[in-house]
C-alpha positions in Angstrom: -7.9 16.5 -67.1 -8.1 16.1 -70.8 -7.7 19.8 -71.4 -4.6 20.0 -69.2 -3.0 17.3 -71.3 -3.9 19.1 -74.5 -6.2 16.3 -75.6 -9.5 17.3 -77.3 -11.3 14.0 -77.0 -11.6 10.9 -74.8 -8.6 8.6 -75.0 -9.8 4.9 -75.1 -7.8 2.9 -72.7 -8.9 -0.4 -74.1 -9.9 -3.4 -71.9 -8.9 -2.4 -68.4 -9.8 -3.6 -64.9 -9.3 -2.2 -61.4 -9.5 -4.7 -58.5 -9.0 -4.2 -54.7 -8.4 -7.0 -52.2 -11.1 -7.6 -49.5 -9.2 -5.7 -46.9 -8.8 -2.7 -49.2 -5.0 -2.7 -48.6 -3.8 -3.5 -52.2 -5.1 -2.8 -55.7 -4.2 -3.9 -59.2 -4.9 -1.9 -62.4 -4.6 -4.2 -65.5 -4.5 -3.3 -69.2 -4.9 -6.3 -71.4 -4.6 -5.6 -75.1 -5.9 -9.1 -75.9 -9.1 -8.5 -74.0 -10.5 -9.6 -70.7 -10.8 -6.3 -69.0 -13.7 -5.5 -66.6 -14.7 -2.2 -68.3 -14.3 -2.8 -72.0 -14.3 -6.0 -74.0 -12.5 -6.4 -77.3 -15.6 -6.2 -79.5 -16.2 -2.7 -78.1 -12.6 -1.6 -78.8 -12.4 1.2 -81.4 -8.7 2.1 -81.2 -6.1 0.8 -78.8 -3.6 3.3 -77.4 -1.2 0.7 -75.9 0.7 -2.0 -77.8 1.4 -4.1 -74.7 -0.3 -5.7 -71.8 0.7 -4.2 -68.5 -0.3 -4.2 -64.8 0.2 -1.8 -62.0 0.1 -3.2 -58.5 -0.2 -0.7 -55.6 -0.7 -0.4 -51.9 -3.7 1.7 -50.9 -2.8 4.6 -48.6 -6.2 6.2 -48.4 -9.6 5.6 -50.0 -12.3 8.2 -50.4 -15.8 7.2 -51.3 -18.3 9.8 -52.6 -22.0 9.4 -52.8 -22.7 5.7 -52.4 -26.5 5.5 -51.8 -29.1 8.1 -51.2 -30.7 9.9 -48.3 -32.2 6.7 -47.0 -28.8 5.0 -46.7 -27.3 8.2 -45.2 -30.0 8.2 -42.5 -29.3 4.5 -41.7 -25.6 5.3 -41.4 -26.3 8.2 -39.1 -28.4 6.0 -36.8 -25.7 3.3 -36.8 -23.0 5.9 -35.8 -25.3 7.2 -33.0 -25.8 3.6 -31.7 -22.0 2.9 -31.9 -21.3 6.1 -29.9 -23.9 5.2 -27.2 -22.3 1.7 -27.0 -18.8 3.2 -26.6 -20.0 5.5 -23.9 -21.7 2.7 -22.1 -18.5 0.7 -22.2 -16.6 3.6 -20.8 -18.9 3.7 -17.8 -18.9 0.0 -16.9 -18.1 -0.4 -13.3 -18.6 -3.9 -11.9 -17.7 -2.8 -8.4 -15.8 -5.9 -7.5 -12.6 -3.9 -6.7 -10.6 -6.5 -8.8 -9.8 -4.8 -12.1 -8.3 -7.9 -13.6 -11.4 -10.0 -12.8 -13.6 -7.3 -14.2 -11.6 -7.2 -17.4 -11.7 -11.0 -17.7 -15.5 -10.9 -17.4 -15.7 -8.3 -20.1 -13.5 -10.3 -22.4 -15.6 -13.4 -21.9 -18.7 -11.3 -22.7 -17.0 -10.2 -26.0 -17.1 -6.6 -25.0 -13.3 -6.1 -25.1 -10.5 -8.1 -26.5 -6.9 -8.6 -25.5 -5.7 -5.6 -27.4 -8.6 -3.2 -26.7 -9.2 -1.7 -23.3 -13.0 -1.2 -23.5 -12.7 2.5 -22.5 -12.0 3.2 -18.9 -11.2 -0.4 -18.2 -7.7 0.2 -19.7 
């Protein structure tokens, strides 16, 4: 990106921080000239390119994560996805055989298998 901007070297941003809320819905990028950023403290500052403190608050539309973990974590994730798929398939096939769909749904709700908004597969 630096070459597209015509810059030949790294541009120090100064003390900055990037924070996301727990639900990953909103984020805040903060530049504090006076210090306090998560990535660079004032004693590490060589030159500051901004004369003002500023903050950019934004809503997260999409989030893409690359390469968190190694092959061991990837295998654990693959197994978890397989288990979730088996569980979803089992829920689609539940047939309590009472003939009363509402009673069957209520039993599944009490068991925590479905909630009021989710249908639990074929029980919809």
